[in-house]
C-alpha positions as CSV (number, residue, x, y, z in Angstrom):
1,X,11.0,-30.6,30.0
2,X,9.9,-27.0,29.6
3,X,6.5,-26.4,28.1
4,X,4.8,-23.2,27.1
5,X,1.5,-22.1,28.7
6,X,-1.7,-23.4,27.2
7,X,-3.3,-20.0,26.8
8,X,-2.9,-16.3,27.4
9,X,-4.9,-16.1,30.6
10,X,-2.2,-16.2,33.3
11,X,0.7,-14.0,34.3
12,X,4.2,-15.2,33.4
13,X,7.7,-13.9,33.6
14,X,11.2,-15.5,32.9
15,X,12.8,-17.8,35.3
16,X,16.3,-16.3,34.6
17,X,17.6,-13.5,32.4
18,X,18.4,-13.9,28.7
19,X,21.3,-12.1,27.1
20,X,21.7,-12.0,23.3
21,X,23.6,-9.9,20.8
22,X,23.6,-9.5,17.1
23,X,23.4,-7.1,14.2
24,X,20.6,-4.5,13.7
25,X,18.8,-4.8,10.3
26,X,18.9,-1.1,9.5
27,X,21.9,0.3,11.4
28,X,24.2,-2.7,10.6
29,X,25.6,-2.2,14.1
30,X,26.1,-4.7,16.9
31,X,23.5,-4.4,19.6
32,X,22.9,-6.3,22.8
33,X,19.6,-7.2,24.6
34,X,19.2,-8.5,28.2
35,X,15.7,-9.7,29.1
36,X,15.2,-9.9,32.8
37,X,12.4,-11.3,35.0
38,X,10.3,-8.7,36.7
39,X,7.2,-8.2,38.7
40,X,6.4,-5.0,36.9
41,X,3.2,-5.7,34.9
42,X,3.8,-5.6,31.2
43,X,6.9,-5.0,29.1
44,X,9.4,-2.4,30.2
45,X,12.6,-1.1,28.5
46,X,15.8,0.5,29.8
47,X,19.1,1.3,28.3
48,X,22.4,-0.1,29.6
49,X,23.7,3.5,30.1
50,X,20.8,4.1,32.6
51,X,19.7,0.6,33.7
52,X,17.5,1.8,36.5
53,X,15.5,4.2,34.3
54,X,12.8,1.8,33.3
55,X,9.9,2.8,30.9
56,X,6.8,0.8,30.2
57,X,6.1,0.4,26.5
58,X,3.1,2.2,25.2
59,X,1.5,2.7,21.7
60,X,2.1,6.5,22.1
61,X,5.9,5.8,21.8
62,X,5.6,4.3,18.3
63,X,7.1,6.3,15.5
64,X,6.2,5.7,11.8
65,X,9.4,4.2,10.4
66,X,9.8,2.4,7.1
67,X,10.0,-1.4,7.3
68,X,10.0,-1.7,11.1
69,X,8.5,-0.5,14.4
70,X,10.6,2.2,16.2
71,X,10.1,3.5,19.7
72,X,10.9,7.0,21.0
73,X,11.6,6.6,24.7
74,X,12.1,10.1,26.0
75,X,14.2,11.1,23.0
76,X,16.1,7.8,22.7
77,X,15.1,5.8,19.7
78,X,15.1,2.0,19.5
79,X,14.3,0.3,16.2
80,X,13.0,-3.1,15.0
81,X,11.4,-4.1,18.3
82,X,8.6,-6.1,16.7
83,X,10.2,-9.6,16.5
84,X,11.4,-9.5,20.1
85,X,8.0,-8.2,21.3
86,X,6.2,-10.9,19.2
87,X,8.4,-13.6,20.8
88,X,7.6,-12.4,24.4
89,X,3.9,-11.9,23.8
90,X,3.4,-14.9,21.6
91,X,5.1,-17.2,24.1
92,X,2.7,-16.1,26.8
93,X,5.0,-13.8,28.8
94,X,3.2,-10.9,30.4
95,X,6.1,-9.4,32.5
96,X,9.5,-8.6,31.1
97,X,12.3,-6.0,31.5
98,X,14.3,-5.4,28.3
99,X,17.7,-3.8,28.7
100,X,19.2,-2.5,25.5
101,X,22.7,-1.6,24.4
102,X,22.6,0.3,21.1
103,X,19.6,1.7,19.1
104,X,18.2,-1.4,17.5
105,X,17.1,-4.9,18.5
106,X,19.3,-7.7,16.9
107,X,17.6,-9.2,13.8
108,X,19.1,-12.7,14.5
109,X,17.9,-14.9,11.6
110,X,14.9,-12.6,10.7
111,X,12.4,-14.6,12.6
112,X,11.4,-15.0,16.3
113,X,12.7,-18.5,16.8
114,X,16.1,-17.4,18.2
115,X,14.3,-15.5,21.1
116,X,11.9,-18.5,21.6
117,X,14.9,-20.9,22.0
118,X,16.3,-18.6,24.6
119,X,13.0,-18.5,26.5
120,X,12.9,-22.3,26.4
121,X,16.4,-22.4,27.8
122,X,15.7,-20.3,30.9
123,X,12.0,-21.3,31.4
124,X,9.0,-19.3,32.6
125,X,7.4,-19.0,36.0
126,X,4.0,-17.6,37.1
127,X,4.3,-13.9,38.0
128,X,3.4,-12.7,41.5
129,X,1.6,-9.7,40.2
130,X,-1.4,-10.0,37.9
131,X,-1.1,-9.5,34.2
132,X,-2.8,-6.4,32.7
133,X,-6.3,-7.1,31.3
134,X,-6.6,-8.2,27.7
135,X,-8.7,-5.9,25.4
136,X,-12.2,-7.2,25.2
137,X,-14.2,-5.8,22.2
138,X,-17.8,-4.8,22.6
139,X,-18.2,-4.2,18.9
140,X,-16.1,-4.6,15.7
141,X,-13.0,-2.4,15.0
142,X,-12.1,-1.5,11.5
143,X,-8.9,0.4,10.3
144,X,-7.7,1.0,6.8
145,X,-4.8,2.7,5.1
146,X,-5.0,2.8,1.3
147,X,-5.5,-0.9,0.1
148,X,-4.5,-2.2,3.6
149,X,-7.3,-3.3,5.9
150,X,-7.5,-4.7,9.4
151,X,-10.6,-5.5,11.4
152,X,-11.5,-7.4,14.5
153,X,-14.7,-8.8,15.9
154,X,-15.4,-9.9,19.5
155,X,-14.5,-13.5,20.2
156,X,-13.5,-15.6,23.3
157,X,-11.0,-17.4,21.1
158,X,-8.1,-15.5,19.6
159,X,-8.0,-16.2,15.9
160,X,-5.8,-14.4,13.3
161,X,-6.3,-14.4,9.6
162,X,-3.7,-12.9,7.3
163,X,-3.8,-12.3,3.6
164,X,-1.1,-10.8,1.4
165,X,-1.0,-10.1,-2.4
166,X,2.3,-9.3,-4.1
167,X,3.0,-8.9,-7.9
168,X,5.9,-11.4,-7.6
169,X,5.2,-14.9,-8.7
170,X,7.2,-16.4,-5.9
171,X,4.7,-14.9,-3.4
172,X,1.5,-14.0,-5.1
173,X,-1.6,-14.3,-3.0
174,X,-1.2,-16.1,0.3
175,X,-3.5,-16.7,3.3
176,X,-3.0,-18.2,6.7
177,X,-5.3,-18.5,9.7
178,X,-4.4,-19.6,13.2
179,X,-6.2,-20.0,16.5
180,X,-3.4,-18.4,18.6
181,X,-1.9,-20.1,21.6
182,X,1.7,-20.0,22.9
183,X,2.3,-23.5,21.5
184,X,0.8,-22.6,18.1
185,X,2.8,-19.4,18.0
186,X,6.0,-21.3,18.6
187,X,5.3,-23.9,16.0
188,X,3.5,-22.0,13.2
189,X,4.5,-18.4,13.5
190,X,7.9,-17.9,15.3
191,X,10.1,-19.6,12.6
192,X,8.8,-17.4,9.7
193,X,11.5,-15.0,8.5
194,X,11.2,-11.5,7.3
195,X,11.5,-11.1,3.5
196,X,12.6,-8.5,0.9
197,X,12.8,-8.0,-2.8
198,X,16.0,-8.1,-4.8
199,X,14.8,-5.2,-7.1
200,X,14.4,-2.9,-4.1
201,X,17.7,-3.6,-2.3
202,X,19.7,-0.8,-3.8
203,X,17.0,1.8,-3.3
204,X,16.7,0.8,0.4
205,X,20.4,1.0,0.9
206,X,20.6,4.4,-0.7
207,X,17.9,5.5,1.8
208,X,20.2,4.4,4.6
209,X,18.2,1.3,5.5
210,X,19.0,-2.5,5.7
211,X,22.7,-1.9,6.4
212,X,22.7,-5.1,8.3
213,X,20.6,-7.1,5.8
214,X,22.0,-10.4,4.6
215,X,21.0,-13.7,3.1
216,X,21.4,-15.2,6.6
217,X,18.7,-12.9,8.2
218,X,16.0,-12.4,5.5
219,X,14.4,-14.2,2.6
220,X,15.1,-12.5,-0.6
221,X,12.6,-12.7,-3.5
222,X,13.8,-12.4,-7.1
223,X,10.4,-12.2,-8.8
224,X,9.7,-15.8,-9.8
225,X,12.0,-17.4,-7.3
226,X,13.8,-17.1,-4.0
227,X,17.5,-16.2,-3.9
228,X,18.1,-18.2,-0.7
229,X,15.7,-21.1,-0.5
230,X,14.4,-23.4,1.1
231,X,11.4,-21.8,2.8
232,X,10.4,-23.0,6.2
233,X,6.8,-23.0,5.2
234,X,5.3,-22.8,1.7
235,X,3.5,-19.6,2.9
236,X,6.3,-18.2,5.1
237,X,5.8,-14.6,4.0
238,X,2.2,-14.3,5.2
239,X,3.1,-16.1,8.5
240,X,5.8,-13.5,9.0
241,X,3.3,-10.7,8.5
242,X,1.2,-12.2,11.3
243,X,4.4,-12.3,13.4
244,X,4.8,-8.6,12.8
245,X,1.2,-8.0,13.8
246,X,1.6,-9.9,17.1
247,X,4.7,-7.8,17.9
248,X,2.9,-4.6,17.3
249,X,0.0,-5.8,19.5
250,X,2.4,-6.0,22.4
251,X,1.7,-2.4,23.3
252,X,-1.9,-3.2,24.2
253,X,-2.0,-7.0,24.6
254,X,-3.6,-9.7,22.7
255,X,-7.3,-8.9,22.4
256,X,-10.2,-11.4,22.8
257,X,-11.1,-11.2,19.1
258,X,-10.9,-12.6,15.7
259,X,-8.6,-10.4,13.6
260,X,-8.5,-10.3,9.8
261,X,-5.6,-8.3,8.2
262,X,-5.1,-7.7,4.5
263,X,-1.8,-6.2,3.3
264,X,-0.7,-5.4,6.9
265,X,2.0,-2.8,7.7
266,X,3.5,-1.5,10.9
267,X,1.6,1.8,10.4
268,X,-1.7,0.0,10.0
269,X,-1.0,-2.2,13.1
270,X,-0.1,0.9,15.2
271,X,-3.5,2.5,14.3
272,X,-5.2,-0.7,15.2
273,X,-3.4,-1.0,18.5
274,X,-4.3,2.6,19.3
275,X,-8.0,1.7,18.7
276,X,-7.7,-1.3,21.0
277,X,-6.1,0.9,23.7
278,X,-9.3,2.9,23.7
279,X,-11.2,-0.3,24.6
280,X,-9.0,-0.6,27.7
281,X,-9.6,2.9,29.0
Protein backbone atom coordinates (compact mmCIF):
# COMPACT_ATOMS: atom_id res chain seq x y z
CA UNK A 1 0.00 0.00 0.00
CA UNK A 2 1.44 3.36 -1.07
CA UNK A 3 1.97 5.96 1.64
CA UNK A 4 3.07 9.57 1.32
CA UNK A 5 6.29 10.81 2.98
CA UNK A 6 6.11 11.84 6.62
CA UNK A 7 7.65 15.28 6.01
CA UNK A 8 9.31 17.54 3.45
CA UNK A 9 12.93 16.78 4.29
CA UNK A 10 13.85 14.18 1.65
CA UNK A 11 14.00 14.17 -2.16
CA UNK A 12 11.21 12.37 -4.02
CA UNK A 13 10.24 11.80 -7.65
CA UNK A 14 7.51 9.74 -9.32
CA UNK A 15 7.94 6.01 -9.81
CA UNK A 16 6.23 6.17 -13.24
CA UNK A 17 4.82 8.91 -15.41
CA UNK A 18 1.31 10.32 -15.11
CA UNK A 19 -0.80 11.38 -18.10
CA UNK A 20 -4.01 13.35 -17.63
CA UNK A 21 -6.14 15.55 -19.85
CA UNK A 22 -9.09 17.82 -19.26
CA UNK A 23 -10.53 21.27 -19.89
CA UNK A 24 -8.75 24.52 -19.03
CA UNK A 25 -10.75 26.84 -16.73
CA UNK A 26 -10.14 30.04 -18.69
CA UNK A 27 -9.55 28.86 -22.28
CA UNK A 28 -12.25 26.16 -22.20
CA UNK A 29 -9.93 24.10 -24.41
CA UNK A 30 -8.75 20.54 -23.97
CA UNK A 31 -5.21 20.30 -22.61
CA UNK A 32 -2.96 17.39 -21.68
CA UNK A 33 -0.29 17.05 -19.02
CA UNK A 34 2.34 14.30 -18.69
CA UNK A 35 4.29 14.33 -15.42
CA UNK A 36 7.53 12.37 -15.65
CA UNK A 37 10.08 11.16 -13.13
CA UNK A 38 13.35 13.10 -13.32
CA UNK A 39 16.63 13.52 -11.50
CA UNK A 40 16.67 17.23 -12.34
CA UNK A 41 16.20 19.01 -9.00
CA UNK A 42 12.95 20.93 -8.70
CA UNK A 43 9.98 21.21 -11.08
CA UNK A 44 10.64 21.60 -14.80
CA UNK A 45 8.26 22.29 -17.70
CA UNK A 46 8.42 21.49 -21.41
CA UNK A 47 5.86 21.65 -24.22
CA UNK A 48 4.93 18.59 -26.30
CA UNK A 49 5.98 20.48 -29.44
CA UNK A 50 9.53 20.72 -28.02
CA UNK A 51 9.76 17.91 -25.42
CA UNK A 52 13.52 18.21 -24.95
CA UNK A 53 13.44 21.97 -24.27
CA UNK A 54 13.06 21.77 -20.49
CA UNK A 55 12.79 24.91 -18.33
CA UNK A 56 12.98 24.99 -14.52
CA UNK A 57 10.13 26.97 -12.97
CA UNK A 58 11.09 30.23 -11.31
CA UNK A 59 9.18 33.07 -9.66
CA UNK A 60 10.48 35.46 -12.35
CA UNK A 61 8.26 33.65 -14.91
CA UNK A 62 5.01 34.46 -13.07
CA UNK A 63 2.73 36.98 -14.77
CA UNK A 64 -0.03 38.82 -12.96
CA UNK A 65 -3.18 37.20 -14.30
CA UNK A 66 -6.72 37.52 -12.92
CA UNK A 67 -7.89 34.47 -10.98
CA UNK A 68 -4.94 32.16 -11.67
CA UNK A 69 -1.15 31.87 -11.85
CA UNK A 70 0.24 32.12 -15.39
CA UNK A 71 3.82 31.44 -16.44
CA UNK A 72 5.67 33.00 -19.34
CA UNK A 73 8.24 30.45 -20.52
CA UNK A 74 10.34 32.16 -23.17
CA UNK A 75 7.26 33.71 -24.77
CA UNK A 76 4.99 30.67 -24.35
CA UNK A 77 2.25 31.12 -21.75
CA UNK A 78 0.81 28.41 -19.56
CA UNK A 79 -2.10 29.30 -17.27
CA UNK A 80 -3.67 27.90 -14.09
CA UNK A 81 -0.59 26.03 -12.90
CA UNK A 82 -1.31 26.44 -9.18
CA UNK A 83 -3.42 23.33 -8.42
CA UNK A 84 -1.00 20.97 -10.16
CA UNK A 85 2.03 22.56 -8.49
CA UNK A 86 0.26 22.43 -5.11
CA UNK A 87 -0.37 18.71 -5.64
CA UNK A 88 3.28 17.97 -6.41
CA UNK A 89 4.71 20.13 -3.63
CA UNK A 90 2.07 19.24 -1.05
CA UNK A 91 2.50 15.50 -1.66
CA UNK A 92 6.23 15.83 -0.96
CA UNK A 93 7.60 15.57 -4.50
CA UNK A 94 10.79 17.55 -5.09
CA UNK A 95 11.67 16.41 -8.63
CA UNK A 96 9.18 16.41 -11.55
CA UNK A 97 9.16 17.09 -15.30
CA UNK A 98 5.81 18.45 -16.52
CA UNK A 99 5.14 18.18 -20.26
CA UNK A 100 2.21 20.27 -21.51
CA UNK A 101 0.02 20.15 -24.62
CA UNK A 102 -1.95 23.38 -24.83
CA UNK A 103 -1.70 26.64 -22.93
CA UNK A 104 -3.40 25.77 -19.65
CA UNK A 105 -3.37 23.02 -17.01
CA UNK A 106 -6.60 20.94 -16.83
CA UNK A 107 -8.86 22.14 -14.01
CA UNK A 108 -10.24 18.63 -13.28
CA UNK A 109 -12.80 19.01 -10.46
CA UNK A 110 -11.38 22.36 -9.27
CA UNK A 111 -9.28 20.81 -6.49
CA UNK A 112 -5.96 18.95 -6.26
CA UNK A 113 -7.40 15.54 -5.46
CA UNK A 114 -7.37 14.28 -9.07
CA UNK A 115 -3.60 14.83 -9.27
CA UNK A 116 -3.10 13.27 -5.82
CA UNK A 117 -4.96 10.12 -6.90
CA UNK A 118 -2.67 9.84 -9.93
CA UNK A 119 0.42 10.20 -7.70
CA UNK A 120 -0.97 7.46 -5.44
CA UNK A 121 -1.52 5.22 -8.47
CA UNK A 122 2.08 5.43 -9.74
CA UNK A 123 3.87 5.85 -6.41
CA UNK A 124 6.94 7.87 -5.38
CA UNK A 125 10.60 6.90 -4.97
CA UNK A 126 13.53 8.67 -3.37
CA UNK A 127 15.45 10.81 -5.84
CA UNK A 128 19.12 10.14 -6.56
CA UNK A 129 19.88 13.86 -6.58
CA UNK A 130 19.33 15.99 -3.47
CA UNK A 131 16.32 18.30 -3.21
CA UNK A 132 16.97 22.02 -3.28
CA UNK A 133 17.21 23.59 0.16
CA UNK A 134 13.99 24.89 1.72
CA UNK A 135 13.93 28.62 2.59
CA UNK A 136 14.93 29.20 6.22
CA UNK A 137 13.90 32.55 7.62
CA UNK A 138 16.26 34.52 9.81
CA UNK A 139 13.63 37.16 10.56
CA UNK A 140 9.91 37.76 9.84
CA UNK A 141 8.70 38.53 6.28
CA UNK A 142 5.67 40.78 5.75
CA UNK A 143 3.92 41.54 2.44
CA UNK A 144 0.66 43.43 1.89
CA UNK A 145 -1.47 44.52 -1.08
CA UNK A 146 -4.46 46.67 -0.12
CA UNK A 147 -6.43 44.74 2.53
CA UNK A 148 -4.52 41.52 1.79
CA UNK A 149 -1.69 40.54 4.12
CA UNK A 150 0.76 37.66 4.38
CA UNK A 151 3.54 37.27 6.90
CA UNK A 152 5.86 34.51 8.02
CA UNK A 153 7.98 33.93 11.09
CA UNK A 154 10.87 31.44 11.46
CA UNK A 155 9.79 27.99 12.66
CA UNK A 156 11.06 24.43 12.42
CA UNK A 157 7.48 23.23 11.91
CA UNK A 158 5.62 24.42 8.82
CA UNK A 159 2.25 25.83 9.88
CA UNK A 160 -0.24 27.66 7.67
CA UNK A 161 -3.05 29.87 8.92
CA UNK A 162 -5.57 31.18 6.40
CA UNK A 163 -8.32 33.75 6.97
CA UNK A 164 -10.88 34.97 4.45
CA UNK A 165 -13.73 37.47 4.72
CA UNK A 166 -16.44 37.71 2.05
CA UNK A 167 -19.67 39.75 2.06
CA UNK A 168 -21.62 36.62 1.08
CA UNK A 169 -23.47 34.89 3.92
CA UNK A 170 -22.62 31.43 2.56
CA UNK A 171 -18.92 32.16 3.15
CA UNK A 172 -18.49 35.10 5.54
CA UNK A 173 -15.39 34.89 7.73
CA UNK A 174 -13.52 31.60 7.74
CA UNK A 175 -10.24 30.52 9.31
CA UNK A 176 -8.25 27.33 8.98
CA UNK A 177 -4.86 26.39 10.38
CA UNK A 178 -2.79 23.31 9.63
CA UNK A 179 0.62 21.93 10.49
CA UNK A 180 1.55 20.91 6.98
CA UNK A 181 2.81 17.47 6.07
CA UNK A 182 2.20 15.42 2.93
CA UNK A 183 -0.47 13.33 4.67
CA UNK A 184 -2.20 16.39 6.15
CA UNK A 185 -2.13 18.08 2.74
CA UNK A 186 -3.75 15.06 1.08
CA UNK A 187 -6.53 14.78 3.69
CA UNK A 188 -7.23 18.39 4.65
CA UNK A 189 -6.27 20.61 1.68
CA UNK A 190 -6.18 18.66 -1.60
CA UNK A 191 -9.96 17.96 -1.83
CA UNK A 192 -10.92 21.67 -1.43
CA UNK A 193 -12.33 23.06 -4.68
CA UNK A 194 -12.03 26.47 -6.24
CA UNK A 195 -15.07 28.70 -5.86
CA UNK A 196 -16.78 31.57 -7.62
CA UNK A 197 -19.79 33.85 -7.35
CA UNK A 198 -22.96 33.66 -9.41
CA UNK A 199 -23.26 37.46 -9.58
CA UNK A 200 -19.79 37.74 -11.19
CA UNK A 201 -20.06 35.00 -13.84
CA UNK A 202 -21.33 37.14 -16.72
CA UNK A 203 -18.72 39.83 -16.11
CA UNK A 204 -15.92 37.24 -16.09
CA UNK A 205 -17.20 35.61 -19.27
CA UNK A 206 -17.35 39.00 -21.02
CA UNK A 207 -13.70 39.49 -20.00
CA UNK A 208 -12.83 36.25 -21.82
CA UNK A 209 -12.30 34.28 -18.62
CA UNK A 210 -13.75 31.02 -17.16
CA UNK A 211 -14.77 29.65 -20.60
CA UNK A 212 -14.29 26.17 -19.13
CA UNK A 213 -16.03 26.90 -15.83
CA UNK A 214 -18.85 24.52 -14.89
CA UNK A 215 -20.72 23.27 -11.84
CA UNK A 216 -18.58 20.11 -12.03
CA UNK A 217 -15.29 21.98 -11.54
CA UNK A 218 -16.04 24.83 -9.13
CA UNK A 219 -18.23 25.67 -6.18
CA UNK A 220 -20.62 28.49 -7.06
CA UNK A 221 -21.88 30.82 -4.34
CA UNK A 222 -25.25 32.53 -4.72
CA UNK A 223 -25.07 34.91 -1.78
CA UNK A 224 -26.78 33.05 1.08
CA UNK A 225 -26.32 29.57 -0.36
CA UNK A 226 -24.34 27.33 -2.73
CA UNK A 227 -25.70 26.51 -6.19
CA UNK A 228 -24.02 23.07 -6.19
CA UNK A 229 -23.76 21.66 -2.66
CA UNK A 230 -22.69 19.69 -0.71
CA UNK A 231 -19.37 21.12 0.40
CA UNK A 232 -16.53 18.71 1.19
CA UNK A 233 -15.66 20.75 4.29
CA UNK A 234 -17.73 23.39 6.11
CA UNK A 235 -14.84 25.82 5.44
CA UNK A 236 -13.88 24.53 1.98
CA UNK A 237 -13.24 28.05 0.54
CA UNK A 238 -10.50 28.99 3.03
CA UNK A 239 -8.89 25.57 2.62
CA UNK A 240 -8.80 26.13 -1.14
CA UNK A 241 -7.12 29.48 -0.58
CA UNK A 242 -4.33 27.63 1.27
CA UNK A 243 -4.14 25.17 -1.63
CA UNK A 244 -3.51 28.13 -3.96
CA UNK A 245 -0.83 29.47 -1.61
CA UNK A 246 0.98 26.11 -1.56
CA UNK A 247 0.90 26.01 -5.38
CA UNK A 248 2.37 29.50 -5.60
CA UNK A 249 5.13 28.53 -3.14
CA UNK A 250 6.31 25.81 -5.54
CA UNK A 251 8.58 28.38 -7.20
CA UNK A 252 10.75 28.65 -4.09
CA UNK A 253 9.82 25.62 -1.97
CA UNK A 254 8.02 25.27 1.33
CA UNK A 255 9.75 27.48 3.90
CA UNK A 256 10.57 26.50 7.46
CA UNK A 257 8.10 29.00 8.83
CA UNK A 258 4.70 29.72 10.28
CA UNK A 259 2.71 31.60 7.64
CA UNK A 260 -0.42 33.70 8.21
CA UNK A 261 -2.39 34.90 5.18
CA UNK A 262 -5.45 37.16 5.21
CA UNK A 263 -7.42 37.57 1.96
CA UNK A 264 -4.74 35.84 -0.09
CA UNK A 265 -4.40 36.30 -3.86
CA UNK A 266 -2.03 34.99 -6.51
CA UNK A 267 -0.42 38.43 -6.82
CA UNK A 268 0.16 38.57 -3.06
CA UNK A 269 1.56 35.01 -3.02
CA UNK A 270 3.95 35.86 -5.88
CA UNK A 271 5.35 38.85 -3.97
CA UNK A 272 5.76 36.67 -0.90
CA UNK A 273 7.51 33.95 -2.91
CA UNK A 274 9.87 36.56 -4.39
CA UNK A 275 10.73 37.67 -0.83
CA UNK A 276 11.41 34.05 0.12
CA UNK A 277 13.69 33.62 -2.89
CA UNK A 278 15.92 36.37 -1.52
CA UNK A 279 16.36 34.22 1.62
CA UNK A 280 17.80 31.48 -0.60
CA UNK A 281 20.30 33.68 -2.45
